[in-house]
C-alpha positions as CSV (number, residue, x, y, z in Angstrom):
1,X,13.3,19.9,-16.2
2,X,11.6,23.0,-14.8
3,X,11.1,22.9,-11.0
4,X,8.4,24.8,-9.3
5,X,8.4,25.6,-5.6
6,X,4.9,26.8,-4.7
7,X,2.8,27.3,-1.6
8,X,-0.4,25.2,-1.9
9,X,-1.6,24.8,1.7
10,X,-5.2,24.3,0.6
11,X,-4.2,21.2,-1.4
12,X,-1.9,19.8,1.3
13,X,-4.5,19.7,4.0
14,X,-6.6,16.7,2.6
15,X,-3.4,14.7,2.0
16,X,-2.0,15.4,5.4
17,X,-5.3,14.6,7.1
18,X,-5.5,11.3,5.3
19,X,-1.9,10.5,6.0
20,X,-2.4,11.2,9.7
21,X,-5.3,8.8,9.8
22,X,-3.2,6.2,7.9
23,X,-0.4,6.5,10.5
24,X,-2.5,6.4,13.7
25,X,-1.6,2.8,14.3
26,X,2.1,3.6,13.8
27,X,1.9,6.3,16.4
28,X,0.4,3.8,18.8
29,X,3.3,1.4,18.1
30,X,5.7,4.2,18.9
31,X,4.0,5.0,22.1
32,X,4.5,1.4,23.2
33,X,8.2,1.5,22.3
34,X,7.5,-0.6,19.2
35,X,6.4,-3.6,21.2
36,X,3.7,-5.7,19.5
37,X,0.3,-5.7,21.1
38,X,-0.9,-8.7,23.0
39,X,-4.0,-9.0,21.0
40,X,-4.2,-9.5,17.2
41,X,-7.7,-8.3,16.8
42,X,-8.6,-4.9,15.5
43,X,-9.4,-2.2,18.0
44,X,-12.8,-0.5,18.5
45,X,-11.9,2.2,16.0
46,X,-11.4,-0.3,13.2
47,X,-7.7,0.2,13.1
48,X,-5.5,-2.8,12.3
49,X,-3.9,-4.6,15.3
50,X,-0.6,-3.1,16.3
51,X,1.2,-6.4,15.5
52,X,-0.3,-6.9,12.1
53,X,1.7,-6.8,8.8
54,X,-0.2,-3.7,7.7
55,X,0.5,-1.8,10.9
56,X,4.2,-2.8,10.9
57,X,4.5,-1.8,7.3
58,X,2.9,1.6,7.9
59,X,5.1,2.3,10.9
60,X,8.2,1.3,8.9
61,X,8.0,4.1,6.4
62,X,8.4,6.8,9.1
63,X,12.0,7.8,9.6
64,X,13.5,10.2,12.1
65,X,12.6,11.6,15.6
66,X,9.0,11.6,16.7
67,X,9.8,15.0,18.3
68,X,11.1,16.7,15.2
69,X,9.7,20.2,14.6
70,X,9.3,19.5,10.8
71,X,7.6,16.5,9.1
72,X,8.3,15.9,5.5
73,X,5.9,13.8,3.5
74,X,7.5,12.4,0.4
75,X,4.9,11.4,-2.2
76,X,6.8,9.2,-4.5
77,X,7.0,6.4,-7.1
78,X,9.9,4.0,-7.1
79,X,9.9,3.7,-10.9
80,X,9.7,7.5,-11.5
81,X,13.0,8.8,-13.1
82,X,12.6,12.2,-11.3
83,X,12.1,10.4,-8.0
84,X,15.4,8.7,-8.6
85,X,16.9,12.1,-9.5
86,X,15.7,13.4,-6.1
87,X,17.1,10.3,-4.4
88,X,20.5,10.6,-6.2
89,X,21.0,14.3,-5.8
90,X,19.2,15.3,-2.5
91,X,18.0,12.4,-0.3
92,X,21.2,11.1,1.2
93,X,22.6,14.5,2.1
94,X,19.2,15.6,3.5
95,X,18.9,12.4,5.5
96,X,22.3,12.9,7.1
97,X,21.9,16.6,7.8
98,X,18.2,16.8,8.9
99,X,16.6,13.4,9.5
100,X,19.4,11.5,11.4
101,X,20.1,14.6,13.5
102,X,16.5,14.7,14.7
103,X,15.5,17.9,13.0
104,X,13.0,16.4,10.5
105,X,10.7,13.3,10.5
106,X,10.2,11.8,7.1
107,X,7.2,9.8,5.9
108,X,7.0,8.0,2.6
109,X,3.7,8.1,0.7
110,X,3.3,5.7,-2.2
111,X,2.0,7.1,-5.4
112,X,2.8,4.6,-8.2
113,X,1.8,6.2,-11.5
114,X,-0.2,4.2,-14.0
115,X,2.4,4.5,-16.8
116,X,5.0,2.8,-14.6
117,X,4.1,-0.9,-14.9
118,X,6.3,-2.1,-12.0
119,X,5.8,0.8,-9.6
120,X,2.9,-0.8,-7.6
121,X,4.8,-4.0,-7.2
122,X,7.8,-2.0,-6.0
123,X,5.7,-0.3,-3.4
124,X,4.4,-3.6,-2.2
125,X,8.0,-5.0,-2.0
126,X,9.2,-2.0,0.0
127,X,6.3,-2.2,2.5
128,X,6.6,-6.0,2.8
129,X,10.2,-5.6,3.6
130,X,9.3,-2.8,5.9
131,X,7.0,-5.1,7.8
132,X,10.2,-6.9,8.8
133,X,11.9,-3.6,9.7
134,X,13.8,-2.9,6.5
135,X,11.7,-0.3,4.6
136,X,14.3,2.3,4.2
137,X,17.0,-0.2,3.2
138,X,14.7,-1.5,0.5
139,X,13.8,2.1,-0.5
140,X,17.5,2.7,-1.1
141,X,17.9,-0.5,-3.0
142,X,15.0,0.1,-5.3
143,X,16.2,3.6,-6.3
144,X,19.8,2.6,-6.6
145,X,19.0,-0.3,-8.9
146,X,16.0,1.2,-10.7
147,X,17.6,0.9,-14.1
148,X,18.1,-2.8,-13.4
149,X,14.4,-3.7,-12.7
150,X,12.2,-1.0,-14.4
151,X,10.1,-2.4,-17.2
152,X,11.5,-5.9,-16.6
153,X,9.0,-8.8,-16.7
154,X,10.9,-10.5,-13.8
155,X,10.9,-7.4,-11.6
156,X,9.1,-9.3,-8.8
157,X,11.8,-11.9,-8.7
158,X,14.4,-9.2,-8.5
159,X,12.5,-7.6,-5.6
160,X,12.5,-10.9,-3.7
161,X,16.2,-11.2,-4.3
162,X,16.8,-7.7,-2.9
163,X,14.7,-8.5,0.2
164,X,16.8,-11.7,0.8
165,X,20.0,-9.7,0.4
166,X,18.7,-7.3,3.1
167,X,18.2,-10.3,5.5
168,X,14.5,-10.5,5.8
169,X,12.6,-13.8,6.1
170,X,12.0,-14.9,2.5
171,X,8.9,-16.9,3.3
172,X,7.2,-14.1,5.2
173,X,8.1,-11.7,2.4
174,X,6.7,-14.0,-0.3
175,X,3.5,-14.4,1.7
176,X,3.1,-10.7,2.2
177,X,3.6,-10.0,-1.6
178,X,1.6,-12.9,-3.0
179,X,-1.4,-12.4,-0.7
180,X,-1.5,-8.6,-1.1
181,X,-1.0,-8.0,2.7
182,X,0.0,-4.3,2.2
183,X,-2.0,-3.5,-1.0
184,X,-4.7,-1.7,1.1
185,X,-1.9,0.7,2.3
186,X,-0.7,1.4,-1.2
187,X,-4.3,2.0,-2.5
188,X,-5.1,4.3,0.4
189,X,-2.0,6.3,-0.3
190,X,-3.0,6.7,-3.9
191,X,-6.5,7.7,-3.0
192,X,-5.3,10.3,-0.4
193,X,-2.8,11.8,-2.8
194,X,-5.3,11.9,-5.7
195,X,-7.9,13.5,-3.5
196,X,-5.3,16.2,-2.6
197,X,-4.8,16.8,-6.4
198,X,-1.3,15.6,-6.3
199,X,-0.6,14.5,-9.9
200,X,3.2,14.3,-10.2
201,X,6.1,12.7,-8.4
202,X,8.0,13.5,-6.3
203,X,5.9,15.9,-4.3
204,X,7.2,17.0,-1.0
205,X,4.9,18.3,1.7
206,X,6.3,20.2,4.7
207,X,4.4,20.6,7.9
208,X,1.0,21.1,6.3
209,X,2.3,24.5,5.1
210,X,4.2,24.1,1.9
211,X,4.3,21.8,-1.2
212,X,7.4,21.4,-3.3
213,X,7.2,19.7,-6.7
214,X,9.9,17.9,-8.6
215,X,13.4,16.7,-7.9
216,X,14.0,19.5,-5.5
217,X,17.7,20.4,-5.1
218,X,19.2,20.0,-1.7
219,X,19.8,23.8,-1.2
220,X,16.2,24.6,-2.0
221,X,14.8,22.0,0.4
222,X,17.3,22.9,3.1
223,X,16.2,26.6,2.8
224,X,12.6,25.8,3.2
225,X,13.2,23.4,6.1
226,X,15.4,25.9,7.9
227,X,12.7,28.6,7.6
228,X,10.2,26.2,9.3
229,X,12.7,25.3,12.0
230,X,13.4,28.9,12.7
231,X,9.7,29.7,12.9
232,X,9.2,26.8,15.3
233,X,12.2,28.0,17.4
234,X,10.7,31.5,17.7
235,X,7.4,30.0,18.8
236,X,9.0,27.9,21.5
237,X,9.7,29.8,24.9
238,X,13.3,29.6,26.0
239,X,14.2,26.9,28.6
240,X,13.6,28.0,32.1
241,X,11.3,30.9,31.1
242,X,8.4,31.2,33.5
243,X,5.0,30.4,32.0
244,X,3.0,33.4,30.7
245,X,0.5,34.5,33.3
246,X,-2.5,36.8,33.1
247,X,-2.1,39.8,35.5
248,X,-4.7,39.7,38.3
249,X,-7.6,41.9,37.8
250,X,-7.6,45.2,39.7
251,X,-9.9,45.1,42.8
252,X,-13.2,46.6,42.3
253,X,-13.9,49.5,44.7
254,X,-17.2,49.4,46.6
255,X,-19.5,52.4,46.2
256,X,-19.6,54.8,49.2
257,X,-22.2,54.0,51.8
258,X,-25.3,56.1,51.7
259,X,-25.7,58.6,54.6
260,X,-28.2,57.7,57.2
261,X,-31.7,59.1,56.6
262,X,-32.7,62.0,58.8
263,X,-35.6,61.4,61.1
């Protein structure tokens, strides 16, 4: 497989803008320490209530420190063989070195491709598990066992079994899946990715600045992230440094007084 690592900031902007809007409710949850809102009605902006299945599912697919200098958006398909390749060869090491250490925040964007007949259902299963706080555990399970469920007519039953193994409430999971509670989130992800002209998986978007395509090797991804971290460090004033100030303007001298007129 030929991998390409190209700068496509113009295409990244629409996807990142859409993803930012999609995750507004998740940010609100984080600001409240993850506590559910008292009200279950949508707010004045039309966003889902903070305690809704949709909001919890959206929040769950964010991983890492909210203060990280780099955000990585992973546009992915659970049934895609190259996405599994990225998971197998890069994800775990990158997660340990960058996400769990607070350097990078990772956000998963669902992009189930039409030729993968179980991919949409897998996205729903991951987000419904995520609504109960187990998105990344289900993410791992789906990729680790991809060969077990891909193209299988009973994939939905297998997903339910994985969710139960992870300890989520089976009745809530079943209600979420069967009543399409998170389908709007998956559809919105697809629309935003398509609008940004993303047409393959996995696609990795770093800080609105760079797009990497394919099963990116760990060394390549680490190099790109390190460059962004270094740039962020250079842009940050050292601790204890006084704030930059504008020097005061020089005093304006008054013109000399005119001599008194002679009588």
